[in-house]
One Martini backbone bead per residue (centre of mass of N, CA, C, O) as a GRO file, in nm:
protein
  385
    1UNK     BB    1   6.224   2.721   7.290
    2UNK     BB    2   5.940   2.619   7.357
    3UNK     BB    3   5.966   2.613   7.669
    4UNK     BB    4   6.028   2.914   7.700
    5UNK     BB    5   5.761   3.020   7.585
    6UNK     BB    6   5.563   2.879   7.776
    7UNK     BB    7   5.685   2.993   8.037
    8UNK     BB    8   5.640   3.287   7.969
    9UNK     BB    9   5.331   3.280   7.933
   10UNK     BB   10   5.260   3.182   8.220
   11UNK     BB   11   5.395   3.416   8.369
   12UNK     BB   12   5.238   3.650   8.221
   13UNK     BB   13   4.914   3.502   8.214
   14UNK     BB   14   4.877   3.236   8.327
   15UNK     BB   15   4.656   2.953   8.348
   16UNK     BB   16   4.402   3.067   8.183
   17UNK     BB   17   4.593   3.014   7.902
   18UNK     BB   18   4.640   2.708   7.832
   19UNK     BB   19   4.497   2.673   7.564
   20UNK     BB   20   4.675   2.866   7.409
   21UNK     BB   21   4.935   2.712   7.465
   22UNK     BB   22   4.856   2.445   7.323
   23UNK     BB   23   4.813   2.567   7.045
   24UNK     BB   24   5.090   2.693   7.017
   25UNK     BB   25   5.245   2.428   7.048
   26UNK     BB   26   5.125   2.288   6.799
   27UNK     BB   27   5.228   2.494   6.591
   28UNK     BB   28   5.531   2.504   6.658
   29UNK     BB   29   5.565   2.180   6.610
   30UNK     BB   30   5.369   2.111   6.347
   31UNK     BB   31   5.078   1.967   6.413
   32UNK     BB   32   4.907   2.140   6.183
   33UNK     BB   33   5.080   2.082   5.903
   34UNK     BB   34   5.288   2.305   5.941
   35UNK     BB   35   5.549   2.484   5.940
   36UNK     BB   36   5.769   2.595   6.148
   37UNK     BB   37   5.851   2.867   6.285
   38UNK     BB   38   6.067   3.097   6.332
   39UNK     BB   39   6.224   3.252   6.587
   40UNK     BB   40   6.171   3.538   6.485
   41UNK     BB   41   5.856   3.503   6.462
   42UNK     BB   42   5.810   3.429   6.760
   43UNK     BB   43   5.908   3.695   6.878
   44UNK     BB   44   5.694   3.864   6.738
   45UNK     BB   45   5.457   3.730   6.883
   46UNK     BB   46   5.537   3.800   7.172
   47UNK     BB   47   5.514   4.100   7.133
   48UNK     BB   48   5.213   4.096   7.073
   49UNK     BB   49   5.106   3.963   7.345
   50UNK     BB   50   5.230   4.179   7.531
   51UNK     BB   51   5.049   4.414   7.424
   52UNK     BB   52   4.742   4.264   7.420
   53UNK     BB   53   4.724   3.993   7.519
   54UNK     BB   54   4.645   3.670   7.502
   55UNK     BB   55   4.329   3.685   7.465
   56UNK     BB   56   4.353   3.909   7.218
   57UNK     BB   57   4.517   3.742   7.055
   58UNK     BB   58   4.595   3.603   6.789
   59UNK     BB   59   4.670   3.359   6.629
   60UNK     BB   60   4.960   3.265   6.511
   61UNK     BB   61   4.885   3.222   6.217
   62UNK     BB   62   4.719   3.477   6.175
   63UNK     BB   63   4.937   3.679   6.250
   64UNK     BB   64   5.158   3.590   6.046
   65UNK     BB   65   4.986   3.632   5.792
   66UNK     BB   66   4.952   3.937   5.834
   67UNK     BB   67   5.251   4.001   5.825
   68UNK     BB   68   5.296   3.899   5.537
   69UNK     BB   69   5.094   4.089   5.396
   70UNK     BB   70   5.225   4.354   5.488
   71UNK     BB   71   5.507   4.294   5.369
   72UNK     BB   72   5.416   4.261   5.076
   73UNK     BB   73   5.312   4.550   5.035
   74UNK     BB   74   5.583   4.683   5.097
   75UNK     BB   75   5.748   4.547   4.873
   76UNK     BB   76   5.577   4.650   4.635
   77UNK     BB   77   5.620   4.953   4.692
   78UNK     BB   78   5.927   4.951   4.668
   79UNK     BB   79   5.932   4.857   4.376
   80UNK     BB   80   5.744   5.085   4.259
   81UNK     BB   81   5.945   5.328   4.391
   82UNK     BB   82   6.153   5.313   4.209
   83UNK     BB   83   6.359   5.428   4.006
   84UNK     BB   84   6.315   5.475   3.683
   85UNK     BB   85   6.603   5.355   3.592
   86UNK     BB   86   6.553   5.062   3.702
   87UNK     BB   87   6.308   4.986   3.455
   88UNK     BB   88   6.204   5.159   3.213
   89UNK     BB   89   6.424   5.117   2.998
   90UNK     BB   90   6.397   4.808   2.977
   91UNK     BB   91   6.095   4.796   2.914
   92UNK     BB   92   6.086   4.970   2.659
   93UNK     BB   93   6.288   4.806   2.497
   94UNK     BB   94   6.135   4.536   2.498
   95UNK     BB   95   5.868   4.623   2.377
   96UNK     BB   96   5.973   4.762   2.109
   97UNK     BB   97   6.135   4.481   2.018
   98UNK     BB   98   5.868   4.258   2.057
   99UNK     BB   99   5.665   4.388   1.901
  100UNK     BB  100   5.483   4.398   1.637
  101UNK     BB  101   5.536   4.516   1.323
  102UNK     BB  102   5.437   4.700   1.093
  103UNK     BB  103   5.447   4.678   0.754
  104UNK     BB  104   5.536   4.998   0.735
  105UNK     BB  105   5.705   5.053   1.018
  106UNK     BB  106   5.461   5.207   1.181
  107UNK     BB  107   5.468   5.056   1.447
  108UNK     BB  108   5.233   4.855   1.635
  109UNK     BB  109   5.085   4.524   1.629
  110UNK     BB  110   4.839   4.340   1.813
  111UNK     BB  111   4.667   4.117   1.657
  112UNK     BB  112   4.450   4.045   1.880
  113UNK     BB  113   4.653   4.004   2.121
  114UNK     BB  114   4.686   4.017   2.445
  115UNK     BB  115   4.993   4.068   2.483
  116UNK     BB  116   5.004   4.297   2.265
  117UNK     BB  117   4.792   4.487   2.377
  118UNK     BB  118   4.933   4.536   2.654
  119UNK     BB  119   5.201   4.632   2.540
  120UNK     BB  120   5.090   4.884   2.399
  121UNK     BB  121   4.967   5.010   2.652
  122UNK     BB  122   5.236   5.041   2.804
  123UNK     BB  123   5.370   5.238   2.605
  124UNK     BB  124   5.160   5.458   2.644
  125UNK     BB  125   5.185   5.484   2.962
  126UNK     BB  126   5.510   5.556   2.913
  127UNK     BB  127   5.519   5.783   2.675
  128UNK     BB  128   5.592   5.631   2.369
  129UNK     BB  129   5.282   5.635   2.267
  130UNK     BB  130   5.008   5.597   2.049
  131UNK     BB  131   4.695   5.511   2.012
  132UNK     BB  132   4.535   5.257   1.817
  133UNK     BB  133   4.332   5.030   1.665
  134UNK     BB  134   4.605   4.830   1.602
  135UNK     BB  135   4.783   4.989   1.849
  136UNK     BB  136   5.089   5.167   1.791
  137UNK     BB  137   5.267   5.483   1.794
  138UNK     BB  138   5.518   5.678   1.795
  139UNK     BB  139   5.648   5.935   1.951
  140UNK     BB  140   5.824   6.214   1.882
  141UNK     BB  141   5.825   6.292   2.214
  142UNK     BB  142   5.929   6.100   2.435
  143UNK     BB  143   5.785   6.069   2.777
  144UNK     BB  144   5.768   6.038   3.090
  145UNK     BB  145   5.551   6.031   3.322
  146UNK     BB  146   5.480   6.148   3.631
  147UNK     BB  147   5.292   5.887   3.630
  148UNK     BB  148   5.320   5.569   3.659
  149UNK     BB  149   5.252   5.275   3.604
  150UNK     BB  150   5.190   4.992   3.740
  151UNK     BB  151   5.422   4.769   3.823
  152UNK     BB  152   5.259   4.497   3.819
  153UNK     BB  153   5.143   4.543   3.534
  154UNK     BB  154   5.411   4.557   3.385
  155UNK     BB  155   5.505   4.275   3.458
  156UNK     BB  156   5.279   4.126   3.307
  157UNK     BB  157   5.342   4.235   3.026
  158UNK     BB  158   5.624   4.105   3.009
  159UNK     BB  159   5.554   3.807   3.063
  160UNK     BB  160   5.350   3.770   2.830
  161UNK     BB  161   5.536   3.855   2.596
  162UNK     BB  162   5.770   3.657   2.644
  163UNK     BB  163   5.593   3.402   2.612
  164UNK     BB  164   5.477   3.464   2.329
  165UNK     BB  165   5.793   3.478   2.213
  166UNK     BB  166   5.958   3.236   2.341
  167UNK     BB  167   6.147   3.378   2.597
  168UNK     BB  168   5.954   3.223   2.809
  169UNK     BB  169   5.990   2.922   3.010
  170UNK     BB  170   5.786   2.712   3.174
  171UNK     BB  171   5.856   2.462   3.409
  172UNK     BB  172   5.889   2.185   3.545
  173UNK     BB  173   6.007   2.077   3.844
  174UNK     BB  174   6.257   1.925   3.675
  175UNK     BB  175   6.298   2.140   3.414
  176UNK     BB  176   6.119   2.055   3.204
  177UNK     BB  177   5.935   2.047   2.921
  178UNK     BB  178   5.637   2.076   2.834
  179UNK     BB  179   5.406   1.952   2.661
  180UNK     BB  180   5.256   1.987   2.383
  181UNK     BB  181   4.938   2.075   2.295
  182UNK     BB  182   4.952   1.928   2.007
  183UNK     BB  183   5.180   1.678   2.018
  184UNK     BB  184   5.417   1.771   1.870
  185UNK     BB  185   5.727   1.657   1.711
  186UNK     BB  186   6.049   1.785   1.654
  187UNK     BB  187   6.279   1.683   1.450
  188UNK     BB  188   6.602   1.799   1.535
  189UNK     BB  189   6.569   1.957   1.774
  190UNK     BB  190   6.697   2.134   2.004
  191UNK     BB  191   6.787   2.140   2.309
  192UNK     BB  192   6.683   2.268   2.581
  193UNK     BB  193   6.738   2.485   2.804
  194UNK     BB  194   6.822   2.539   3.105
  195UNK     BB  195   6.734   2.666   3.379
  196UNK     BB  196   6.777   3.026   3.509
  197UNK     BB  197   6.523   2.986   3.706
  198UNK     BB  198   6.455   2.915   4.017
  199UNK     BB  199   6.285   2.777   4.247
  200UNK     BB  200   6.060   3.001   4.435
  201UNK     BB  201   5.808   3.115   4.632
  202UNK     BB  202   5.613   2.890   4.491
  203UNK     BB  203   5.780   2.872   4.230
  204UNK     BB  204   5.889   2.777   3.936
  205UNK     BB  205   6.074   2.706   3.685
  206UNK     BB  206   6.287   2.881   3.431
  207UNK     BB  207   6.334   3.022   3.102
  208UNK     BB  208   6.543   3.303   3.000
  209UNK     BB  209   6.626   3.515   2.799
  210UNK     BB  210   6.858   3.751   2.830
  211UNK     BB  211   6.659   4.000   2.783
  212UNK     BB  212   6.456   3.898   2.996
  213UNK     BB  213   6.632   3.871   3.246
  214UNK     BB  214   6.707   4.169   3.261
  215UNK     BB  215   6.415   4.283   3.307
  216UNK     BB  216   6.346   4.111   3.558
  217UNK     BB  217   6.571   4.235   3.731
  218UNK     BB  218   6.481   4.533   3.708
  219UNK     BB  219   6.190   4.461   3.843
  220UNK     BB  220   6.252   4.239   4.086
  221UNK     BB  221   6.184   3.920   4.010
  222UNK     BB  222   6.501   3.868   3.989
  223UNK     BB  223   6.755   3.698   4.201
  224UNK     BB  224   7.011   3.489   4.199
  225UNK     BB  225   6.839   3.287   4.005
  226UNK     BB  226   6.560   3.384   4.141
  227UNK     BB  227   6.275   3.424   4.270
  228UNK     BB  228   6.108   3.661   4.428
  229UNK     BB  229   5.884   3.766   4.653
  230UNK     BB  230   5.733   3.975   4.456
  231UNK     BB  231   5.675   3.755   4.229
  232UNK     BB  232   5.450   3.575   4.328
  233UNK     BB  233   5.182   3.755   4.279
  234UNK     BB  234   5.245   3.813   3.986
  235UNK     BB  235   5.226   3.502   3.897
  236UNK     BB  236   4.921   3.477   3.967
  237UNK     BB  237   4.862   3.630   3.676
  238UNK     BB  238   4.960   3.357   3.510
  239UNK     BB  239   4.960   3.058   3.581
  240UNK     BB  240   5.129   2.821   3.494
  241UNK     BB  241   5.064   2.506   3.398
  242UNK     BB  242   5.338   2.367   3.491
  243UNK     BB  243   5.280   2.443   3.810
  244UNK     BB  244   4.999   2.389   3.935
  245UNK     BB  245   4.829   2.622   4.051
  246UNK     BB  246   4.676   2.701   4.391
  247UNK     BB  247   4.541   3.002   4.521
  248UNK     BB  248   4.239   2.971   4.653
  249UNK     BB  249   4.324   2.802   4.935
  250UNK     BB  250   4.465   3.031   5.056
  251UNK     BB  251   4.479   3.286   5.293
  252UNK     BB  252   4.533   3.529   5.106
  253UNK     BB  253   4.288   3.490   4.924
  254UNK     BB  254   4.059   3.469   5.136
  255UNK     BB  255   4.118   3.743   5.266
  256UNK     BB  256   4.079   3.910   5.005
  257UNK     BB  257   3.785   3.825   4.960
  258UNK     BB  258   3.678   3.940   5.222
  259UNK     BB  259   3.764   4.230   5.164
  260UNK     BB  260   3.612   4.269   4.895
  261UNK     BB  261   3.334   4.230   5.026
  262UNK     BB  262   3.350   4.446   5.270
  263UNK     BB  263   3.478   4.700   5.064
  264UNK     BB  264   3.268   4.749   4.861
  265UNK     BB  265   3.163   4.963   4.657
  266UNK     BB  266   2.858   5.085   4.573
  267UNK     BB  267   2.903   5.098   4.261
  268UNK     BB  268   2.989   4.804   4.227
  269UNK     BB  269   2.741   4.668   4.351
  270UNK     BB  270   2.534   4.784   4.154
  271UNK     BB  271   2.660   4.660   3.898
  272UNK     BB  272   2.643   4.363   3.990
  273UNK     BB  273   2.337   4.352   4.025
  274UNK     BB  274   2.272   4.417   3.730
  275UNK     BB  275   2.442   4.180   3.591
  276UNK     BB  276   2.299   3.934   3.760
  277UNK     BB  277   2.034   4.030   3.611
  278UNK     BB  278   1.791   3.838   3.417
  279UNK     BB  279   1.540   3.924   3.222
  280UNK     BB  280   1.284   3.881   3.005
  281UNK     BB  281   1.348   4.143   2.853
  282UNK     BB  282   1.642   4.073   2.790
  283UNK     BB  283   1.579   3.820   2.622
  284UNK     BB  284   1.398   3.953   2.409
  285UNK     BB  285   1.616   4.145   2.305
  286UNK     BB  286   1.818   3.925   2.220
  287UNK     BB  287   1.637   3.789   2.011
  288UNK     BB  288   1.600   4.038   1.830
  289UNK     BB  289   1.906   4.066   1.764
  290UNK     BB  290   1.940   3.794   1.625
  291UNK     BB  291   1.737   3.839   1.400
  292UNK     BB  292   1.860   4.100   1.284
  293UNK     BB  293   2.140   3.980   1.222
  294UNK     BB  294   2.047   3.757   1.029
  295UNK     BB  295   1.909   3.944   0.818
  296UNK     BB  296   2.157   4.112   0.752
  297UNK     BB  297   2.339   3.881   0.648
  298UNK     BB  298   2.147   3.785   0.418
  299UNK     BB  299   2.136   4.059   0.268
  300UNK     BB  300   2.453   4.069   0.220
  301UNK     BB  301   2.518   3.729   0.147
  302UNK     BB  302   2.263   3.571   0.147
  303UNK     BB  303   2.059   3.290   0.214
  304UNK     BB  304   2.335   3.096   0.259
  305UNK     BB  305   2.438   3.220   0.496
  306UNK     BB  306   2.620   3.212   0.782
  307UNK     BB  307   2.451   3.202   1.086
  308UNK     BB  308   2.301   3.224   1.355
  309UNK     BB  309   2.123   3.072   1.553
  310UNK     BB  310   1.845   3.018   1.667
  311UNK     BB  311   1.573   3.217   1.821
  312UNK     BB  312   1.610   3.124   2.123
  313UNK     BB  313   1.586   3.169   2.458
  314UNK     BB  314   1.819   2.986   2.539
  315UNK     BB  315   2.038   3.113   2.364
  316UNK     BB  316   2.004   3.403   2.467
  317UNK     BB  317   2.070   3.345   2.765
  318UNK     BB  318   2.353   3.227   2.724
  319UNK     BB  319   2.467   3.482   2.598
  320UNK     BB  320   2.416   3.668   2.840
  321UNK     BB  321   2.578   3.512   3.050
  322UNK     BB  322   2.850   3.542   2.911
  323UNK     BB  323   2.856   3.857   2.907
  324UNK     BB  324   2.821   3.903   3.214
  325UNK     BB  325   3.076   3.765   3.307
  326UNK     BB  326   3.267   3.954   3.155
  327UNK     BB  327   3.173   4.219   3.297
  328UNK     BB  328   3.251   4.131   3.583
  329UNK     BB  329   3.551   4.094   3.530
  330UNK     BB  330   3.603   4.396   3.449
  331UNK     BB  331   3.574   4.513   3.732
  332UNK     BB  332   3.846   4.378   3.825
  333UNK     BB  333   4.044   4.471   3.609
  334UNK     BB  334   3.996   4.786   3.684
  335UNK     BB  335   3.939   4.792   4.034
  336UNK     BB  336   4.143   4.543   4.113
  337UNK     BB  337   4.393   4.446   4.370
  338UNK     BB  338   4.561   4.259   4.586
  339UNK     BB  339   4.736   4.482   4.744
  340UNK     BB  340   4.466   4.707   4.751
  341UNK     BB  341   4.215   4.630   4.622
  342UNK     BB  342   4.022   4.880   4.589
  343UNK     BB  343   4.055   5.135   4.375
  344UNK     BB  344   4.139   5.434   4.343
  345UNK     BB  345   4.131   5.668   4.106
  346UNK     BB  346   4.440   5.710   4.075
  347UNK     BB  347   4.494   5.397   4.036
  348UNK     BB  348   4.314   5.344   3.794
  349UNK     BB  349   4.480   5.528   3.598
  350UNK     BB  350   4.746   5.336   3.630
  351UNK     BB  351   4.601   5.103   3.516
  352UNK     BB  352   4.594   4.825   3.339
  353UNK     BB  353   4.401   4.639   3.097
  354UNK     BB  354   4.404   4.323   3.230
  355UNK     BB  355   4.294   4.077   3.063
  356UNK     BB  356   4.276   3.745   3.158
  357UNK     BB  357   4.307   3.753   3.466
  358UNK     BB  358   4.311   3.489   3.684
  359UNK     BB  359   4.297   3.634   3.956
  360UNK     BB  360   4.052   3.819   3.903
  361UNK     BB  361   3.858   3.592   3.827
  362UNK     BB  362   3.874   3.435   4.095
  363UNK     BB  363   3.775   3.672   4.270
  364UNK     BB  364   3.506   3.710   4.135
  365UNK     BB  365   3.397   3.426   4.200
  366UNK     BB  366   3.418   3.447   4.511
  367UNK     BB  367   3.226   3.692   4.543
  368UNK     BB  368   2.980   3.580   4.393
  369UNK     BB  369   2.929   3.333   4.578
  370UNK     BB  370   2.834   3.529   4.812
  371UNK     BB  371   2.623   3.717   4.669
  372UNK     BB  372   2.515   3.470   4.441
  373UNK     BB  373   2.426   3.155   4.517
  374UNK     BB  374   2.157   3.139   4.308
  375UNK     BB  375   2.377   3.202   4.054
  376UNK     BB  376   2.561   2.974   3.888
  377UNK     BB  377   2.632   3.112   3.609
  378UNK     BB  378   2.850   3.317   3.737
  379UNK     BB  379   3.060   3.049   3.830
  380UNK     BB  380   3.100   2.833   3.561
  381UNK     BB  381   3.387   2.966   3.495
  382UNK     BB  382   3.703   2.923   3.411
  383UNK     BB  383   3.998   3.037   3.426
  384UNK     BB  384   4.237   3.151   3.239
  385UNK     BB  385   4.580   2.997   3.124
   0.00000   0.00000   0.00000
């Protein structure tokens, strides 16, 4: 196969492109440290260089990576455009049955927990509930909206809720359960079930309770007992600790970061410039707020009340830095997604406000590092996992 490809290239483009041939040969044979492409993908590449000319063609790896990215977007859109009955019924049923119920039995309580908050938001976006300060209450006449919330956001809501309720367990590569974070061992506890979702697509194994497995299959994340291709980047937004995922060093992430930097809307850039700058006036205002808050607490609870630390400029600046990093993350939570880049207004309206999204936080850090290399405080916080 390799000899035939090299012979074809020489005949088609002449000896002037021998360097391209040698690089192509190195990649095809796997000498670049990456797995050799399949014959089908090589034929696709040949078609590409026949159209553009060998000198203008991108390198084999670059071209194939772009093909993968394009195919991934197409797969995500196909999943998102599935008929409503393909996943909405299963999703609504799972959310309504697994979110904490209010003590009075009227609606769901998010309990200030991220997974529950996003689950309640998903029910509202699916036309099944009204939002409240503490969660959501059922609508008297629930009805799916004409425009559904984003499929990948709904997937994250389900995965986070299932994991929160201990109905989805991400396993170590050998299928075993990761050690407890507390280090506690429960004597007499039943042995954990074996994984029923096999490692695939760069994702690790997992065990899902029957009702979780059913909704994951309806969403197209699991098929044939394995994670599907479209599940890969959805799980980038969960990044289970057991899997030890490192998404930031791969070409798809770096290409997306480059695109996010190059295509950033002017309004987003202006907001980022504003948030990244902390003036002396900002610090002085923060100090004044700390003092006012401390005096208010003492007036309300007495002189011995536990109050905020001393009103130093250093403490005030650290507090501002923390809040500004959070505000920058929120720009990506609201306005950016891997498959689409910066969202247009219609897509923003469909998006769930998924905060603590490790993929969005990592992308924010990558873009910040390019925009503001002299402001290390903006990038010194690791994404939550």
